[in-house]
C-alpha positions as CSV (number, residue, x, y, z in Angstrom):
1,P,17.1,19.7,81.9
2,Y,16.4,16.1,82.9
3,V,16.8,12.6,81.7
4,P,13.7,10.8,80.7
5,S,12.9,7.7,83.0
6,V,10.7,4.8,83.2
7,A,11.8,4.3,86.9
8,N,10.6,5.8,90.1
9,F,13.0,8.7,89.9
10,V,14.3,11.3,87.5
11,L,17.7,13.0,87.0
12,V,17.7,16.7,87.0
13,N,20.5,19.0,86.0
14,V,21.0,21.5,88.8
15,G,24.4,22.9,88.1
16,D,26.4,22.0,91.3
17,A,24.8,18.7,92.5
18,N,26.7,18.6,95.8
19,K,25.7,22.3,96.7
20,V,22.0,21.6,95.8
21,F,22.1,18.4,97.7
22,K,23.4,20.0,100.9
23,A,20.9,22.9,100.5
24,L,17.9,20.7,100.1
25,L,19.1,18.4,102.9
26,Q,19.0,21.4,105.2
27,K,15.4,21.9,104.1
28,G,14.5,18.3,104.9
29,I,14.5,17.2,101.3
30,I,16.6,14.1,100.6
31,V,17.9,13.6,97.0
32,R,20.9,11.9,95.7
33,S,24.0,13.7,94.2
34,M,25.1,11.9,91.1
35,V,28.8,13.0,91.5
36,S,29.9,9.6,92.3
37,Y,28.5,8.5,89.0
38,K,30.5,11.1,87.1
39,M,27.6,13.3,86.7
40,P,28.6,16.3,88.9
41,E,25.7,18.6,87.7
42,W,22.8,16.1,88.2
43,I,20.7,15.0,91.2
44,R,18.4,11.9,91.4
45,V,14.9,12.7,92.6
46,S,12.6,9.9,93.7
47,I,9.0,10.3,92.7
48,G,6.7,10.7,95.8
49,T,3.2,11.8,96.5
50,N,1.8,14.8,94.9
51,E,2.3,16.7,98.2
52,Q,6.0,15.5,98.4
53,N,6.6,16.5,94.8
54,L,5.3,19.9,95.3
55,T,7.3,20.4,98.5
56,F,10.4,19.4,96.6
57,L,9.7,21.7,93.7
58,K,9.2,24.6,96.0
59,A,12.4,23.8,97.9
60,L,14.3,23.3,94.7
61,E,13.2,26.7,93.4
62,E,14.3,28.4,96.6
63,V,17.7,26.7,96.5
64,L,18.3,27.6,92.9
65,K,17.6,31.3,93.3
């Protein structure tokens, strides 16, 4: 799930935002955990280049397995 956006980022429901944040960070992918916004299951993902977006999606898939 995600929250529709007209900004340069999207919110994505990943289950445990802090866990996913830390795992992605170890892969060199920086996202923002939304825990401090009382959304503990969501991360904020900035939109990047096509290459960056594909790298993020691949890393997210690996982390969520």
